[in-house]
C-alpha positions as CSV (number, residue, x, y, z in Angstrom):
1,M,185.3,104.8,28.6
2,M,183.4,107.9,30.0
3,E,184.6,110.0,27.1
4,Q,183.3,107.4,24.6
5,I,179.9,107.2,26.3
6,L,179.5,111.0,26.2
7,E,180.6,111.2,22.6
8,N,178.2,108.5,21.5
9,Q,175.3,109.0,23.9
10,N,172.8,109.3,20.9
11,R,174.3,106.4,18.9
12,P,172.7,103.2,20.2
13,A,174.8,100.8,18.2
14,V,178.1,102.3,19.4
15,L,176.8,102.2,23.1
16,E,175.8,98.6,22.7
17,K,179.3,97.8,21.3
18,L,180.9,99.6,24.2
19,Y,178.7,97.8,26.7
20,R,179.5,94.4,25.3
21,S,183.3,95.1,25.2
22,N,183.4,95.6,29.0
23,K,180.1,95.4,30.9
24,A,181.4,96.1,34.4
25,L,183.4,99.2,33.3
26,F,180.5,100.5,31.1
27,K,178.1,100.2,34.1
28,R,180.5,102.0,36.5
29,D,181.2,104.8,34.1
30,F,177.6,105.3,33.0
31,A,176.6,105.5,36.7
32,T,179.1,108.3,37.1
33,L,177.8,110.2,34.1
34,Y,174.1,109.5,34.7
35,P,173.4,112.7,36.8
36,Q,174.5,114.9,33.9
37,L,172.7,112.8,31.2
38,Q,169.5,112.4,33.2
39,G,166.4,113.2,31.2
40,S,167.7,112.0,27.9
41,P,165.6,109.1,26.5
42,S,168.8,107.2,25.7
43,A,170.2,107.8,29.2
44,E,167.0,106.7,30.8
45,F,166.9,103.5,28.8
46,W,170.4,102.6,29.7
47,H,169.8,103.5,33.4
48,E,166.8,101.1,33.6
49,R,168.7,98.4,31.7
50,L,171.8,98.5,33.8
51,N,169.9,98.7,37.1
52,Y,167.5,95.9,36.3
53,E,167.9,93.2,38.9
54,S,167.4,89.8,37.5
55,E,166.2,87.0,39.9
56,E,168.4,84.5,38.1
57,I,172.0,83.9,39.0
58,S,174.5,84.7,36.2
59,W,177.7,82.7,35.9
60,G,179.2,84.9,33.3
61,S,181.0,83.7,30.2
62,A,183.0,80.5,29.9
63,R,186.2,82.6,29.5
64,E,185.5,84.5,32.7
65,I,184.8,81.2,34.6
66,G,188.0,79.8,33.2
67,L,190.0,82.7,34.4
68,V,188.5,82.6,37.9
69,V,189.2,78.9,38.2
70,I,192.8,79.5,37.2
71,A,193.2,82.4,39.6
72,A,191.6,80.3,42.4
73,L,194.0,77.4,41.8
74,F,197.0,79.8,41.6
75,A,196.0,81.4,44.9
76,G,195.7,77.9,46.5
77,L,199.2,77.1,45.1
78,L,200.6,80.3,46.7
79,A,199.0,79.3,50.0
80,K,200.8,75.9,49.8
81,L,204.3,77.4,49.1
82,P,205.5,76.8,52.7
83,T,204.6,73.1,52.4
84,I,206.0,72.7,48.9
85,F,209.4,74.4,49.6
86,N,209.6,73.7,53.4
87,I,209.3,77.3,54.4
88,D,208.7,78.3,58.0
89,Q,205.0,79.1,58.1
90,D,205.5,81.6,61.0
91,I,207.7,83.6,58.7
92,F,205.8,83.2,55.4
93,Y,202.2,83.8,56.3
94,P,202.4,87.0,58.4
95,R,204.5,88.7,55.7
96,N,202.7,87.3,52.6
97,L,199.1,86.7,53.6
98,G,197.8,89.6,51.6
99,F,199.9,88.7,48.6
100,I,198.2,85.4,48.2
101,V,194.9,86.9,47.0
102,L,195.0,90.7,46.6
103,P,197.4,90.9,43.6
104,L,195.2,88.3,41.8
105,L,192.1,90.5,42.5
106,T,194.1,93.5,41.3
107,A,194.9,91.7,38.1
108,Y,191.3,90.7,37.7
109,F,189.9,94.2,38.0
110,G,192.8,95.6,35.8
111,W,191.7,93.2,33.1
112,K,188.0,94.1,33.6
113,S,188.8,97.8,33.5
114,N,191.1,97.6,30.5
115,L,193.9,99.4,32.4
116,S,196.5,101.0,30.3
117,V,200.0,99.6,30.2
118,G,201.3,102.4,32.3
119,K,198.7,101.9,35.0
120,I,199.3,98.2,35.0
121,A,203.0,98.8,35.4
122,F,202.3,101.2,38.4
123,A,200.2,98.6,40.2
124,A,202.6,95.8,39.5
125,I,205.7,97.8,40.7
126,A,203.9,99.0,43.8
127,L,202.9,95.4,44.8
128,L,206.3,94.0,43.9
129,A,208.0,96.7,46.0
130,G,205.8,95.8,49.0
131,L,206.5,92.0,48.5
132,V,210.3,92.5,48.2
133,Y,210.4,95.0,51.1
134,I,208.5,92.9,53.7
135,N,210.5,89.7,52.8
136,A,213.9,91.3,52.6
137,M,213.8,93.4,55.8
138,P,215.6,91.4,58.6
139,F,212.8,91.6,61.2
140,A,213.2,89.9,64.5
141,A,210.6,87.2,65.0
142,K,208.5,89.2,67.4
143,A,209.4,92.8,66.4
144,D,206.6,95.3,66.9
145,T,207.4,96.9,63.5
146,L,207.0,93.5,61.8
147,I,203.4,93.2,63.0
148,L,202.7,96.9,62.2
149,S,204.2,96.5,58.7
150,C,202.3,93.3,57.9
151,I,198.9,94.9,59.0
152,H,199.4,98.2,57.1
153,L,200.9,96.4,54.1
154,V,197.5,94.7,53.6
155,I,195.8,98.2,53.7
156,F,198.4,99.3,51.1
157,E,197.7,96.4,48.9
158,G,193.9,97.0,49.3
159,C,194.4,100.6,48.0
160,I,196.2,99.3,45.0
161,L,193.3,97.0,44.4
162,G,191.0,100.0,44.7
163,F,193.1,101.7,42.0
164,A,192.6,98.8,39.6
165,Y,188.9,98.6,40.5
166,A,188.4,102.3,39.7
167,G,190.1,101.8,36.3
168,G,192.9,104.0,37.4
169,A,190.6,106.9,38.0
170,G,191.5,107.1,41.7
171,F,190.2,110.7,42.1
172,N,186.6,109.8,41.0
173,E,184.4,109.7,44.2
174,E,181.7,107.5,42.6
175,R,184.3,104.8,41.8
176,R,185.8,105.1,45.3
177,L,182.3,104.5,46.7
178,G,181.8,101.6,44.4
179,F,185.0,100.1,45.7
180,L,183.9,100.5,49.3
181,K,180.6,98.9,48.4
182,Y,182.5,96.0,46.7
183,I,184.5,95.5,49.9
184,A,181.4,95.3,52.0
185,D,179.8,92.8,49.6
186,L,182.9,90.8,49.4
187,V,183.2,90.4,53.1
188,I,179.6,89.1,53.3
189,M,179.9,86.8,50.3
190,T,183.3,85.4,51.3
191,G,181.9,84.8,54.8
192,L,179.0,82.9,53.4
193,I,181.3,80.8,51.2
194,L,183.6,80.0,54.2
195,L,180.6,79.0,56.3
196,A,179.3,76.7,53.6
197,G,182.9,75.4,53.1
198,A,183.3,74.7,56.9
199,L,180.0,72.8,57.0
200,T,181.0,70.8,54.0
201,S,184.4,70.0,55.4
202,V,183.0,68.8,58.7
203,I,180.6,66.5,57.0
204,T,183.2,65.2,54.5
205,V,185.7,64.4,57.3
206,G,183.0,62.8,59.4
207,L,181.7,60.6,56.6
208,F,185.2,59.3,55.8
209,E,185.8,58.5,59.5
210,L,182.6,56.4,59.6
211,I,184.1,54.1,57.0
212,G,187.5,53.9,58.7
213,F,189.5,56.6,56.8
214,N,191.1,59.4,58.8
215,I,191.6,62.1,56.2
216,K,191.5,65.0,58.7
217,D,195.1,66.0,58.4
218,F,195.3,65.6,54.7
219,Y,192.0,67.5,54.1
220,F,192.8,70.5,56.2
221,D,196.5,70.7,55.2
222,N,195.6,70.7,51.5
223,I,192.0,71.1,50.4
224,A,191.0,73.5,53.2
225,V,194.0,75.7,52.8
226,M,193.4,76.0,49.0
227,G,189.7,76.7,49.7
228,L,190.5,79.5,52.1
229,A,192.7,81.2,49.4
230,A,190.1,80.7,46.7
231,A,187.1,82.0,48.6
232,P,187.8,85.8,48.1
233,I,188.3,85.2,44.4
234,L,185.1,83.3,44.0
235,G,183.3,85.9,46.2
236,T,184.6,88.7,44.0
237,Y,183.4,87.0,40.9
238,L,179.9,86.3,42.3
239,T,179.5,89.9,43.6
240,Q,180.6,91.3,40.2
241,T,178.3,89.1,38.1
242,N,175.4,89.1,40.5
243,P,175.4,92.4,42.5
244,Q,171.8,91.6,43.5
245,L,172.9,88.7,45.7
246,V,174.3,90.7,48.6
247,G,174.0,94.3,47.4
248,K,171.2,95.1,49.9
249,I,172.4,93.0,52.8
250,S,175.0,95.4,54.3
251,P,172.6,98.4,54.6
252,V,170.0,96.1,56.3
253,I,172.7,94.8,58.7
254,A,173.6,98.4,59.5
255,K,170.0,99.4,60.2
256,I,169.6,96.4,62.6
257,F,172.8,96.9,64.5
258,T,173.1,100.7,64.6
259,P,170.6,101.2,67.5
260,L,172.1,98.2,69.3
261,V,175.6,99.7,69.1
262,V,174.4,103.1,70.2
263,V,172.8,101.5,73.3
264,M,175.9,99.4,73.9
265,L,178.3,102.3,73.6
266,S,176.2,104.5,75.9
267,A,176.1,101.9,78.6
268,Y,179.8,101.1,78.2
269,L,180.8,104.8,78.6
270,V,178.7,105.0,81.8
271,A,180.0,101.7,83.1
272,M,183.6,102.7,82.4
273,I,183.3,105.7,84.8
274,Y,182.7,103.2,87.7
275,S,185.2,100.6,86.6
276,R,188.6,100.2,88.0
277,N,189.9,99.2,84.5
278,N,190.5,101.9,82.0
279,P,192.6,102.6,79.0
280,Y,195.2,104.4,81.2
281,N,196.1,101.2,83.1
282,N,194.9,98.4,80.7
283,R,196.6,98.0,77.4
284,E,193.8,95.7,76.1
285,F,191.4,98.7,76.2
286,L,193.4,100.5,73.4
287,L,193.2,97.4,71.2
288,M,189.4,97.1,71.6
289,F,188.9,100.8,71.2
290,N,190.7,100.7,67.8
291,V,188.7,97.6,66.7
292,L,185.6,99.6,67.7
293,L,186.6,102.6,65.7
294,V,187.0,100.6,62.5
295,G,183.8,98.7,63.1
296,V,181.8,101.9,63.6
297,M,183.2,103.4,60.4
298,A,182.1,100.3,58.6
299,L,178.7,100.4,60.1
300,I,178.2,104.0,59.1
301,F,179.3,103.3,55.5
302,F,177.0,100.2,55.3
303,S,174.1,102.5,56.4
304,V,174.8,105.1,53.7
305,A,175.9,102.6,51.0
306,E,172.5,103.0,49.3
307,G,172.4,106.7,49.9
308,N,172.5,107.6,46.2
309,K,169.5,105.4,45.6
310,G,167.1,106.5,48.3
311,K,166.7,108.7,51.3
312,A,167.6,107.4,54.8
313,S,164.9,107.9,57.5
314,G,165.2,110.8,59.9
315,L,165.5,108.4,62.8
316,Q,168.2,106.3,61.2
317,T,170.2,109.5,60.4
318,W,170.0,110.8,63.9
319,L,171.0,107.3,65.2
320,L,174.1,107.4,63.0
321,F,174.9,110.9,64.1
322,T,174.6,109.8,67.8
323,L,176.8,106.8,67.0
324,S,179.4,109.0,65.4
325,V,179.4,111.4,68.4
326,L,179.8,108.5,70.9
327,T,182.6,107.1,68.9
328,I,184.4,110.5,68.8
329,I,184.2,110.5,72.6
330,V,185.6,107.0,72.7
331,N,188.3,108.0,70.3
332,S,189.2,111.0,72.4
333,I,189.5,108.8,75.5
334,A,191.8,106.5,73.6
335,L,193.9,109.4,72.4
336,S,194.3,110.8,75.9
337,A,195.4,107.3,77.1
338,I,197.9,107.0,74.3
339,L,199.3,110.5,75.1
340,F,199.5,109.5,78.8
341,R,201.5,106.4,77.9
342,I,203.8,108.4,75.6
343,T,204.5,111.1,78.2
344,T,205.3,108.4,80.9
345,G,207.1,105.9,78.7
346,G,208.2,107.7,75.6
347,F,207.6,106.9,71.9
348,T,207.6,103.4,70.7
349,A,206.5,101.9,67.3
350,N,203.2,100.7,68.7
351,R,202.3,103.9,70.6
352,T,203.2,106.1,67.6
353,A,201.2,103.9,65.2
354,V,198.1,103.9,67.5
355,L,198.4,107.6,68.0
356,G,198.7,108.4,64.3
357,G,195.9,105.9,63.4
358,N,193.5,107.4,66.0
359,L,194.2,110.9,64.8
360,V,193.5,109.8,61.2
361,I,190.3,108.1,62.2
362,L,189.2,111.0,64.4
363,A,189.6,113.5,61.6
364,N,187.5,111.3,59.4
365,L,184.9,110.8,62.1
366,L,184.6,114.6,62.7
367,T,183.8,115.2,59.0
368,V,181.4,112.3,58.9
369,A,179.6,113.5,62.0
370,F,179.3,117.0,60.5
371,Q,177.8,115.6,57.3
372,L,175.4,113.4,59.3
373,F,174.3,116.4,61.3
374,R,173.6,118.3,58.0
375,A,171.6,115.3,56.7
376,A,169.7,115.0,60.0
377,T,168.8,118.7,60.0
378,K,167.8,118.6,56.3
379,R,170.7,120.9,55.3
380,G,172.3,118.1,53.3
381,D,171.6,114.6,52.1
382,I,172.9,111.2,53.3
383,A,174.8,110.7,50.1
384,G,177.2,113.4,51.2
385,V,178.4,111.1,54.0
386,G,179.5,108.5,51.6
387,K,181.3,111.1,49.5
388,V,183.2,112.3,52.6
389,I,184.3,108.7,53.4
390,A,185.4,108.2,49.8
391,A,187.3,111.4,49.6
392,Y,189.2,110.5,52.8
393,L,190.6,107.2,51.4
394,P,193.9,108.6,50.2
395,V,194.7,109.7,53.8
396,Y,194.5,106.0,54.9
397,F,196.7,105.1,51.9
398,V,199.4,107.5,52.9
399,W,199.3,106.5,56.5
400,A,199.6,102.8,55.5
401,I,202.7,103.6,53.5
402,I,204.2,105.5,56.4
403,V,203.7,102.7,58.9
404,A,204.5,99.8,56.5
405,F,207.6,101.2,54.9
406,L,209.0,103.9,57.2
407,F,208.4,102.7,60.7
408,P,210.9,99.8,60.4
409,L,213.5,102.3,59.3
410,V,212.7,104.7,62.1
411,F,212.1,102.3,65.0
412,G,214.2,99.4,63.9
413,V,213.5,95.8,63.2
414,K,214.5,94.1,66.5
């Protein structure tokens, strides 16, 4: 659509027709083109129109609502397959949890982005390959490679979702940033939906118990399961039709928690020096360190999510830089602990996955810290941090493929 917008930038009727044909795609592509069109009366008009934030909640068209309802019901049906066909839940859910929702979201954005037949086929084949692989591989019940494959397969599916979200333009940094922003908004919106659903469930079960009906087992085995599967789909629809609902929450959360995490990490590193427990003799440390690394990357991105719309304060930028440096130190400690375990016990699937994952994150953190330092010293802007994060996404995609598909072949499935 970008080519059509450029060709018809001075033809209002054509632009209006393009906008009405696919509002979400038009808005994303126009945002990408706006820097080079800035100054044109037509471009300024569309910029203001597309970025106007209505206080009213939009529910979209009846057709869109119908598709969302069908997708939500289908996701709920997929979640109930173990009950319907008497499948072992311990086998079904770890392998197929991501496939309950993510392919449906991929189809939704593929439809919204008007993906070509070739790109639709690519996404479908990639998802189908993952589905067949994880269910056909004869994993032992507690195989390390099974757990690793299941976790990284969700990342793989998420990257295919990003491909559909970006309209197949996977190399466009603005669209990658938009996808990351969507993920942040989706986590918040889905969390709110689940909290409201949990409260409603407790009240519903309690009310029925008051009149002598015990519906607890039926409710949570059927309605609650379907609700859990439908929540991300409803959350996606609401964030896409009403970006103003949660669009500014993630940066606010980051501004609140960044100084707290900086203080916590500083105190933790000092306390660790005097503690008898450390990542060299406590395996749980490594798990927490990796959770911390992912959390800090999310916190940094939340902080710069609005970087293209405004300037971050100098104090906030220095806090983010400090946070990235502290996290690099934590990452380095974790890496040294992993290398220590490998030299004393050899390579295993878990150790190799943690080593590779930490190296991937460390490289990303170093580039992010460099950009934050440039922004803090006024040699660059905060928007550059988001672009670095977006540009690095293919590295995570490749690593997810390696762990999900190759580790079982290299380290075995027992």
